[in-house]
MMTF fields as JSON, N, C-alpha, C and O atoms, coordinates in Angstrom:
{
  "mmtfVersion": "1.0.0",
  "mmtfProducer": "UNKNOWN",
  "numBonds": 319,
  "numAtoms": 320,
  "numGroups": 80,
  "numChains": 1,
  "numModels": 1,
  "chainsPerModel": [1],
  "groupsPerChain": [80],
  "chainIdList": ["A"],
  "bondAtomList": [4, 2, 8, 6, 12, 10, 16, 14, 20, 18, 24, 22, 28, 26, 32, 30, 36, 34, 40, 38, 44, 42, 48, 46, 52, 50, 56, 54, 60, 58, 64, 62, 68, 66, 72, 70, 76, 74, 80, 78, 84, 82, 88, 86, 92, 90, 96, 94, 100, 98, 104, 102, 108, 106, 112, 110, 116, 114, 120, 118, 124, 122, 128, 126, 132, 130, 136, 134, 140, 138, 144, 142, 148, 146, 152, 150, 156, 154, 160, 158, 164, 162, 168, 166, 172, 170, 176, 174, 180, 178, 184, 182, 188, 186, 192, 190, 196, 194, 200, 198, 204, 202, 208, 206, 212, 210, 216, 214, 220, 218, 224, 222, 228, 226, 232, 230, 236, 234, 240, 238, 244, 242, 248, 246, 252, 250, 256, 254, 260, 258, 264, 262, 268, 266, 272, 270, 276, 274, 280, 278, 284, 282, 288, 286, 292, 290, 296, 294, 300, 298, 304, 302, 308, 306, 312, 310, 316, 314],
  "bondOrderList": [1, 1, 1, 1, 1, 1, 1, 1, 1, 1, 1, 1, 1, 1, 1, 1, 1, 1, 1, 1, 1, 1, 1, 1, 1, 1, 1, 1, 1, 1, 1, 1, 1, 1, 1, 1, 1, 1, 1, 1, 1, 1, 1, 1, 1, 1, 1, 1, 1, 1, 1, 1, 1, 1, 1, 1, 1, 1, 1, 1, 1, 1, 1, 1, 1, 1, 1, 1, 1, 1, 1, 1, 1, 1, 1, 1, 1, 1, 1],
  "groupList": [{"groupName": "MET", "atomNameList": ["N", "CA", "C", "O"], "elementList": ["N", "C", "C", "O"], "formalChargeList": [0, 0, 0, 0], "bondAtomList": [1, 0, 2, 1, 3, 2], "bondOrderList": [1, 1, 2], "singleLetterCode": "M", "chemCompType": "L-PEPTIDE LINKING"}, {"groupName": "ILE", "atomNameList": ["N", "CA", "C", "O"], "elementList": ["N", "C", "C", "O"], "formalChargeList": [0, 0, 0, 0], "bondAtomList": [1, 0, 2, 1, 3, 2], "bondOrderList": [1, 1, 2], "singleLetterCode": "I", "chemCompType": "L-PEPTIDE LINKING"}, {"groupName": "GLY", "atomNameList": ["N", "CA", "C", "O"], "elementList": ["N", "C", "C", "O"], "formalChargeList": [0, 0, 0, 0], "bondAtomList": [1, 0, 2, 1, 3, 2], "bondOrderList": [1, 1, 2], "singleLetterCode": "G", "chemCompType": "PEPTIDE LINKING"}, {"groupName": "GLU", "atomNameList": ["N", "CA", "C", "O"], "elementList": ["N", "C", "C", "O"], "formalChargeList": [0, 0, 0, 0], "bondAtomList": [1, 0, 2, 1, 3, 2], "bondOrderList": [1, 1, 2], "singleLetterCode": "E", "chemCompType": "L-PEPTIDE LINKING"}, {"groupName": "ARG", "atomNameList": ["N", "CA", "C", "O"], "elementList": ["N", "C", "C", "O"], "formalChargeList": [0, 0, 0, 0], "bondAtomList": [1, 0, 2, 1, 3, 2], "bondOrderList": [1, 1, 2], "singleLetterCode": "R", "chemCompType": "L-PEPTIDE LINKING"}, {"groupName": "LYS", "atomNameList": ["N", "CA", "C", "O"], "elementList": ["N", "C", "C", "O"], "formalChargeList": [0, 0, 0, 0], "bondAtomList": [1, 0, 2, 1, 3, 2], "bondOrderList": [1, 1, 2], "singleLetterCode": "K", "chemCompType": "L-PEPTIDE LINKING"}, {"groupName": "ALA", "atomNameList": ["N", "CA", "C", "O"], "elementList": ["N", "C", "C", "O"], "formalChargeList": [0, 0, 0, 0], "bondAtomList": [1, 0, 2, 1, 3, 2], "bondOrderList": [1, 1, 2], "singleLetterCode": "A", "chemCompType": "L-PEPTIDE LINKING"}, {"groupName": "LEU", "atomNameList": ["N", "CA", "C", "O"], "elementList": ["N", "C", "C", "O"], "formalChargeList": [0, 0, 0, 0], "bondAtomList": [1, 0, 2, 1, 3, 2], "bondOrderList": [1, 1, 2], "singleLetterCode": "L", "chemCompType": "L-PEPTIDE LINKING"}, {"groupName": "SER", "atomNameList": ["N", "CA", "C", "O"], "elementList": ["N", "C", "C", "O"], "formalChargeList": [0, 0, 0, 0], "bondAtomList": [1, 0, 2, 1, 3, 2], "bondOrderList": [1, 1, 2], "singleLetterCode": "S", "chemCompType": "L-PEPTIDE LINKING"}, {"groupName": "GLN", "atomNameList": ["N", "CA", "C", "O"], "elementList": ["N", "C", "C", "O"], "formalChargeList": [0, 0, 0, 0], "bondAtomList": [1, 0, 2, 1, 3, 2], "bondOrderList": [1, 1, 2], "singleLetterCode": "Q", "chemCompType": "L-PEPTIDE LINKING"}, {"groupName": "VAL", "atomNameList": ["N", "CA", "C", "O"], "elementList": ["N", "C", "C", "O"], "formalChargeList": [0, 0, 0, 0], "bondAtomList": [1, 0, 2, 1, 3, 2], "bondOrderList": [1, 1, 2], "singleLetterCode": "V", "chemCompType": "L-PEPTIDE LINKING"}, {"groupName": "ASN", "atomNameList": ["N", "CA", "C", "O"], "elementList": ["N", "C", "C", "O"], "formalChargeList": [0, 0, 0, 0], "bondAtomList": [1, 0, 2, 1, 3, 2], "bondOrderList": [1, 1, 2], "singleLetterCode": "N", "chemCompType": "L-PEPTIDE LINKING"}, {"groupName": "TYR", "atomNameList": ["N", "CA", "C", "O"], "elementList": ["N", "C", "C", "O"], "formalChargeList": [0, 0, 0, 0], "bondAtomList": [1, 0, 2, 1, 3, 2], "bondOrderList": [1, 1, 2], "singleLetterCode": "Y", "chemCompType": "L-PEPTIDE LINKING"}, {"groupName": "HIS", "atomNameList": ["N", "CA", "C", "O"], "elementList": ["N", "C", "C", "O"], "formalChargeList": [0, 0, 0, 0], "bondAtomList": [1, 0, 2, 1, 3, 2], "bondOrderList": [1, 1, 2], "singleLetterCode": "H", "chemCompType": "L-PEPTIDE LINKING"}, {"groupName": "ASP", "atomNameList": ["N", "CA", "C", "O"], "elementList": ["N", "C", "C", "O"], "formalChargeList": [0, 0, 0, 0], "bondAtomList": [1, 0, 2, 1, 3, 2], "bondOrderList": [1, 1, 2], "singleLetterCode": "D", "chemCompType": "L-PEPTIDE LINKING"}, {"groupName": "PRO", "atomNameList": ["N", "CA", "C", "O"], "elementList": ["N", "C", "C", "O"], "formalChargeList": [0, 0, 0, 0], "bondAtomList": [1, 0, 2, 1, 3, 2], "bondOrderList": [1, 1, 2], "singleLetterCode": "P", "chemCompType": "L-PEPTIDE LINKING"}, {"groupName": "THR", "atomNameList": ["N", "CA", "C", "O"], "elementList": ["N", "C", "C", "O"], "formalChargeList": [0, 0, 0, 0], "bondAtomList": [1, 0, 2, 1, 3, 2], "bondOrderList": [1, 1, 2], "singleLetterCode": "T", "chemCompType": "L-PEPTIDE LINKING"}, {"groupName": "PHE", "atomNameList": ["N", "CA", "C", "O"], "elementList": ["N", "C", "C", "O"], "formalChargeList": [0, 0, 0, 0], "bondAtomList": [1, 0, 2, 1, 3, 2], "bondOrderList": [1, 1, 2], "singleLetterCode": "F", "chemCompType": "L-PEPTIDE LINKING"}, {"groupName": "TRP", "atomNameList": ["N", "CA", "C", "O"], "elementList": ["N", "C", "C", "O"], "formalChargeList": [0, 0, 0, 0], "bondAtomList": [1, 0, 2, 1, 3, 2], "bondOrderList": [1, 1, 2], "singleLetterCode": "W", "chemCompType": "L-PEPTIDE LINKING"}],
  "groupTypeList": [0, 1, 2, 3, 4, 1, 5, 4, 6, 4, 6, 6, 6, 2, 7, 8, 0, 9, 6, 7, 2, 3, 9, 10, 2, 1, 8, 6, 11, 0, 10, 5, 5, 12, 3, 13, 14, 9, 8, 0, 15, 8, 8, 2, 10, 7, 7, 5, 7, 6, 16, 6, 7, 8, 10, 4, 16, 3, 12, 17, 17, 4, 15, 6, 4, 10, 16, 7, 2, 4, 18, 8, 1, 10, 5, 8, 7, 8, 17, 8],
  "groupIdList": [1, 2, 3, 4, 5, 6, 7, 8, 9, 10, 11, 12, 13, 14, 15, 16, 17, 18, 19, 20, 21, 22, 23, 24, 25, 26, 27, 28, 29, 30, 31, 32, 33, 34, 35, 36, 37, 38, 39, 40, 41, 42, 43, 44, 45, 46, 47, 48, 49, 50, 51, 52, 53, 54, 55, 56, 57, 58, 59, 60, 61, 62, 63, 64, 65, 66, 67, 68, 69, 70, 71, 72, 73, 74, 75, 76, 77, 78, 79, 80],
  "secStructList": [7, 2, 2, 2, 2, 2, 2, 2, 2, 2, 2, 2, 6, 6, 7, 7, 2, 2, 2, 2, 2, 2, 2, 2, 6, 7, 7, 2, 2, 2, 2, 2, 2, 2, 2, 6, 6, 1, 1, 7, 7, 7, 2, 2, 2, 2, 2, 2, 2, 2, 2, 2, 6, 6, 7, 7, 6, 2, 2, 2, 2, 1, 7, 3, 3, 3, 3, 3, 6, 6, 3, 3, 3, 3, 3, 7, 7, 7, 7, 7],
  "xCoordList": [1.234, 1.047, 2.031, 1.5, 3.294, 3.905, 3.761, 4.279, 3.23, 2.852, 1.604, 1.495, 0.758, -0.505, -0.267, -0.861, 0.719, 1.128, 1.802, 1.655, 2.706, 3.323, 2.455, 2.737, 1.177, 0.376, -0.393, -0.706, -0.573, -1.543, -0.733, -1.246, 0.629, 1.336, 1.451, 1.394, 1.628, 2.015, 0.502, 0.559, -0.698, -1.728, -1.917, -2.18, -1.736, -1.828, -0.858, -1.007, 0.265, 1.407, 1.027, 1.644, -0.095, -0.58, 0.465, 0.433, 1.171, 2.665, 2.057, 1.453, 2.253, 2.03, 3.101, 4.039, 2.97, 3.984, 5.258, 6.303, 5.36, 6.475, 7.058, 8.252, 6.205, 6.953, 7.57, 8.626, 7.013, 7.308, 9.008, 10.043, 8.851, 9.783, 11.449, 12.594, 10.899, 11.838, 12.437, 13.623, 11.657, 12.28, 13.14, 14.049, 12.851, 13.682, 14.513, 15.338, 14.524, 15.541, 15.516, 16.401, 13.944, 13.292, 12.495, 11.914, 12.156, 11.151, 9.78, 9.635, 8.609, 7.447, 6.956, 5.912, 7.788, 7.074, 7.757, 7.261, 8.611, 9.204, 8.266, 7.964, 7.741, 6.921, 5.62, 5.165, 5.062, 3.984, 4.111, 3.168, 5.425, 5.704, 5.858, 5.466, 6.192, 6.292, 4.615, 4.093, 4.062, 2.644, 1.987, 1.046, 1.919, 1.237, 1.996, 1.567, 3.016, 3.722, 4.442, 4.833, 4.539, 5.542, 6.93, 7.652, 7.266, 8.842, 8.817, 7.958, 10.027, 10.438, 11.278, 12.151, 11.212, 12.372, 13.52, 13.503, 14.289, 15.448, 15.774, 15.18, 16.417, 16.172, 16.802, 16.171, 17.603, 18.098, 16.933, 16.698, 16.161, 14.965, 13.957, 13.208, 13.772, 12.587, 12.909, 12.007, 14.047, 14.66, 14.297, 13.873, 14.569, 14.389, 12.648, 12.239, 11.928, 10.259, 10.011, 9.628, 10.325, 9.855, 10.385, 9.64, 11.429, 11.643, 10.842, 10.294, 10.907, 9.775, 8.615, 8.035, 7.958, 6.588, 6.425, 5.36, 7.603, 7.503, 6.907, 6.416, 6.932, 6.82, 8.203, 9.287, 7.962, 8.96, 9.02, 7.947, 10.098, 10.293, 9.137, 8.445, 9.211, 8.363, 6.869, 6.121, 6.514, 5.147, 4.845, 3.737, 5.902, 5.745, 5.363, 4.71, 6.015, 6.328, 4.842, 4.512, 4.339, 3.347, 2.394, 2.313, 1.806, 0.802, -0.412, -0.479, -1.283, -2.487, -3.643, -3.633, -4.513, -5.849, -6.759, -6.967, -7.566, -8.903, -9.989, -9.883, -11.222, -11.922, -13.226, -13.564, -13.986, -14.992, -16.216, -16.335, -17.194, -18.06, -17.696, -17.538, -17.487, -16.997, -15.599, -15.049, -14.938, -13.781, -12.929, -13.158, -11.725, -10.425, -9.286, -8.999, -8.677, -7.898, -6.488, -6.516, -5.379, -4.139, -3.398, -3.157, -2.968, -2.041, -0.547, -0.254, 0.073, 1.376, 2.31, 2.045, 3.214, 3.717, 4.625, 5.366, 4.574, 5.435, 6.213, 5.651, 7.58, 8.328, 8.847, 9.507, 8.379, 8.775, 9.275, 9.647],
  "yCoordList": [3.814, 4.704, 4.141, 3.952, 3.911, 3.445, 2.037, 1.588, 1.393, -0.016, 0.131, -0.652, 0.879, 0.754, 1.21, 0.663, 2.362, 2.623, 1.717, 1.803, 0.638, -0.312, -1.428, -2.049, -1.714, -2.448, -2.234, -3.087, -0.738, -0.186, -0.302, -0.671, 0.022, -0.022, -1.325, -1.455, -2.551, -3.708, -4.431, -5.17, -4.129, -4.403, -3.927, -4.596, -2.626, -1.877, -2.312, -2.241, -2.82, -3.458, -5.113, -5.849, -5.477, -6.868, -7.991, -9.134, -7.693, -8.566, -9.173, -8.41, -10.572, -10.984, -10.596, -9.861, -11.032, -10.606, -11.438, -10.885, -12.582, -13.378, -12.725, -12.582, -12.439, -11.844, -10.479, -10.124, -9.769, -8.489, -8.791, -8.284, -9.733, -10.007, -10.425, -10.005, -11.338, -11.667, -10.561, -10.512, -9.873, -8.699, -7.654, -6.923, -7.683, -6.672, -7.497, -6.793, -8.745, -9.503, -9.699, -9.856, -9.606, -10.082, -10.957, -11.384, -11.443, -12.778, -11.997, -10.778, -13.131, -12.558, -12.328, -11.755, -12.812, -12.535, -10.933, -10.123, -10.805, -9.443, -8.428, -7.552, -8.368, -7.838, -7.528, -6.39, -8.596, -8.55, -7.731, -7.074, -7.765, -6.908, -5.724, -4.876, -5.358, -3.875, -3.362, -2.424, -4.37, -3.77, -3.741, -2.977, -4.123, -4.035, -3.025, -2.724, -2.542, -1.492, -2.201, -1.54, -3.398, -4.009, -4.041, -4.497, -3.432, -3.078, -2.095, -1.966, -1.33, -0.076, -0.65, -1.425, -0.458, -0.733, 0.145, 1.376, -0.442, 0.34, 1.492, 1.293, 2.332, 3.48, 2.187, 2.062, 1.677, 0.714, 0.0, -0.015, -0.621, -1.442, -0.571, -1.025, 0.418, 1.267, 1.912, 2.236, 1.997, 2.264, 1.24, 1.498, -0.133, -1.374, -1.434, -1.719, -1.25, -1.459, -0.282, -0.566, 1.023, 1.913, 1.593, 1.895, 1.077, 0.426, -0.561, -0.486, -1.679, -2.519, -2.453, -3.248, -1.497, -1.208, 0.187, 0.803, 0.606, 1.707, 2.989, 3.84, 3.162, 4.393, 5.13, 4.553, 6.504, 7.366, 7.127, 6.8, 7.251, 6.909, 7.786, 7.37, 9.37, 10.129, 9.607, 10.049, 8.651, 8.143, 7.661, 7.859, 6.979, 6.366, 7.47, 7.315, 8.541, 9.795, 11.054, 11.787, 11.019, 12.111, 12.193, 11.233, 13.148, 13.302, 12.365, 11.856, 12.156, 11.232, 12.487, 13.275, 12.552, 13.4, 12.729, 11.801, 12.822, 12.286, 13.536, 14.662, 12.958, 14.082, 13.535, 12.394, 14.184, 14.008, 14.959, 15.777, 14.819, 15.612, 17.016, 16.96, 18.39, 19.259, 19.435, 20.474, 18.686, 18.978, 17.986, 16.786, 18.735, 18.039, 17.901, 18.909, 16.788, 16.78, 16.169, 15.169, 16.879, 16.178, 15.875, 16.67, 14.501, 14.121, 13.393, 12.557, 14.063, 14.021, 12.786, 12.41, 12.246, 11.194, 11.759, 12.709, 11.209, 11.573, 10.076, 8.981, 10.343, 9.147, 9.581, 10.588, 8.521, 8.835, 7.977, 8.059],
  "zCoordList": [5.747, 4.624, 3.37, 2.276, 3.526, 2.483, 2.224, 1.201, 2.882, 2.756, 1.962, 1.018, 2.136, 1.264, -0.094, -1.023, -0.338, -1.503, -2.298, -3.517, -1.704, -2.296, -2.813, -3.837, -1.927, -2.083, -3.594, -4.425, -3.615, -4.571, -5.782, -6.838, -5.676, -6.973, -7.392, -8.614, -6.61, -7.089, -7.751, -8.735, -7.124, -7.93, -9.304, -10.304, -9.189, -10.777, -11.77, -12.99, -11.071, -12.13, -12.399, -13.169, -11.598, -11.821, -11.269, -11.726, -10.5, -9.872, -8.415, -7.66, -8.075, -7.077, -6.024, -6.334, -4.946, -3.918, -4.193, -3.849, -4.711, -5.245, -6.584, -6.845, -7.203, -8.606, -8.169, -8.692, -7.318, -6.843, -6.247, -6.679, -5.185, -4.433, -5.33, -5.165, -6.196, -7.139, -8.121, -8.446, -8.454, -9.303, -8.122, -8.515, -7.109, -6.293, -5.292, -4.71, -4.943, -4.674, -3.032, -2.192, -2.976, -1.674, -1.274, -2.272, -0.411, -0.313, -0.514, -0.421, -0.866, -0.872, 0.875, 1.185, 1.72, 3.097, 3.455, 4.238, 2.911, 3.089, 2.587, 3.398, 1.406, 0.837, 1.44, 1.558, 1.809, 2.895, 4.084, 4.525, 4.683, 5.905, 5.411, 6.212, 4.599, 3.813, 3.866, 4.468, 2.996, 2.611, 3.773, 3.558, 4.892, 6.343, 7.2, 8.313, 6.748, 7.442, 8.762, 9.725, 8.68, 9.747, 9.795, 10.682, 8.594, 8.307, 7.228, 6.356, 7.437, 6.555, 5.449, 5.839, 4.267, 3.505, 3.301, 3.332, 3.137, 3.133, 1.898, 0.839, 1.952, 0.686, -0.698, -1.747, -0.517, -1.689, -2.213, -3.421, -1.312, -1.513, -1.927, -2.792, -1.581, -2.074, -3.673, -4.446, -3.915, -5.117, -6.203, -7.329, -5.593, -6.31, -6.475, -7.6, -5.712, -5.569, -6.866, -8.001, -6.376, -7.66, -8.856, -9.788, -9.174, -10.475, -11.198, -12.297, -10.177, -10.371, -10.498, -11.238, -9.821, -10.214, -11.1, -11.126, -11.817, -12.784, -12.152, -12.894, -10.784, -10.322, -9.828, -9.73, -9.539, -9.137, -7.478, -6.972, -6.642, -5.519, -4.583, -3.653, -5.287, -4.445, -4.273, -3.401, -5.166, -5.023, -3.607, -3.108, -2.905, -1.671, -0.398, 0.634, -0.918, 0.019, -0.089, 0.844, -1.101, -1.409, -0.147, 0.62, 0.016, 0.835, 0.49, -0.629, 1.356, 0.865, 0.963, 1.909, -0.004, 0.045, 0.349, -0.432, 1.375, 1.888, 1.687, 2.173, 0.709, 0.725, 1.495, 1.179, 2.443, 2.904, 2.96, 3.872, 1.882, 1.403, 0.883, -0.337, 1.427, 1.092, 1.658, 1.292, 2.432, 3.164, 2.751, 2.595, 2.56, 1.988, 3.1, 3.746, 3.331, 4.505, 3.742, 3.024, 4.003, 3.528, 4.657, 5.566, 4.584, 5.548, 5.018, 4.164, 5.85, 5.646, 6.246, 7.388, 5.643, 6.602, 7.643, 7.391, 8.752, 9.697, 10.221, 10.258, 10.59, 10.992, 12.277, 12.534, 13.148, 14.651, 15.134, 16.304]
}
Protein backbone atom coordinates (compact mmCIF):
# COMPACT_ATOMS: atom_id res chain seq x y z
CA UNK A 1 0.00 0.00 0.00
CA UNK A 2 2.72 2.51 0.92
CA UNK A 3 4.68 1.43 -2.15
CA UNK A 4 1.81 2.30 -4.47
CA UNK A 5 1.51 5.72 -2.83
CA UNK A 6 5.23 6.38 -3.28
CA UNK A 7 5.03 5.33 -6.92
CA UNK A 8 1.97 7.50 -7.57
CA UNK A 9 3.50 10.57 -5.91
CA UNK A 10 6.79 10.07 -7.76
CA UNK A 11 4.99 9.88 -11.10
CA UNK A 12 2.94 12.99 -10.25
CA UNK A 13 6.17 14.83 -9.38
CA UNK A 14 7.70 13.75 -12.69
CA UNK A 15 10.70 12.13 -11.02
CA UNK A 16 12.57 9.01 -12.05
CA UNK A 17 13.53 6.47 -9.40
CA UNK A 18 17.12 7.67 -9.80
CA UNK A 19 16.19 11.35 -9.30
CA UNK A 20 14.04 10.59 -6.25
CA UNK A 21 16.77 8.42 -4.77
CA UNK A 22 19.33 11.19 -5.21
CA UNK A 23 17.07 13.72 -3.49
CA UNK A 24 16.43 11.37 -0.58
CA UNK A 25 19.93 9.90 -0.32
CA UNK A 26 19.05 6.32 -1.27
CA UNK A 27 19.66 4.21 -4.37
CA UNK A 28 17.20 3.87 -7.25
CA UNK A 29 17.10 0.16 -6.38
CA UNK A 30 15.89 1.00 -2.86
CA UNK A 31 13.18 3.26 -4.30
CA UNK A 32 12.10 0.30 -6.45
CA UNK A 33 11.99 -1.98 -3.38
CA UNK A 34 9.83 0.55 -1.53
CA UNK A 35 7.48 0.92 -4.51
CA UNK A 36 7.06 -2.84 -4.81
CA UNK A 37 6.53 -3.23 -1.04
CA UNK A 38 9.64 -5.40 -0.79
CA UNK A 39 11.05 -3.14 1.92
CA UNK A 40 9.58 -0.59 4.31
CA UNK A 41 11.20 2.85 4.60
CA UNK A 42 12.26 4.03 8.03
CA UNK A 43 10.45 7.02 9.50
CA UNK A 44 13.40 9.24 8.58
CA UNK A 45 13.40 8.09 4.96
CA UNK A 46 9.61 8.42 4.82
CA UNK A 47 9.91 12.04 5.94
CA UNK A 48 12.54 12.69 3.25
CA UNK A 49 10.35 11.00 0.63
CA UNK A 50 7.39 13.17 1.62
CA UNK A 51 9.51 16.31 1.37
CA UNK A 52 10.98 15.33 -2.02
CA UNK A 53 7.53 14.43 -3.35
CA UNK A 54 5.80 17.51 -1.89
CA UNK A 55 3.27 15.47 0.08
CA UNK A 56 2.52 15.19 3.78
CA UNK A 57 3.65 12.01 5.49
CA UNK A 58 -0.01 11.20 6.21
CA UNK A 59 -0.46 10.70 2.45
CA UNK A 60 1.34 7.37 2.72
CA UNK A 61 -1.01 6.07 5.44
CA UNK A 62 -4.46 7.34 4.45
CA UNK A 63 -7.04 4.62 3.92
CA UNK A 64 -7.61 3.75 0.28
CA UNK A 65 -11.17 4.13 -0.96
CA UNK A 66 -12.35 1.70 -3.62
CA UNK A 67 -15.69 2.21 -5.34
CA UNK A 68 -17.43 -0.74 -6.95
CA UNK A 69 -20.69 0.34 -8.52
CA UNK A 70 -22.75 1.74 -5.67
CA UNK A 71 -20.54 0.20 -2.99
CA UNK A 72 -17.65 1.97 -1.41
CA UNK A 73 -15.00 0.13 0.55
CA UNK A 74 -12.39 1.72 2.76
CA UNK A 75 -9.26 -0.35 3.29
CA UNK A 76 -7.02 0.64 6.17
CA UNK A 77 -3.35 -0.17 6.43
CA UNK A 78 -2.45 -2.91 8.83
CA UNK A 79 1.06 -3.75 9.91
CA UNK A 80 1.57 -7.31 10.98
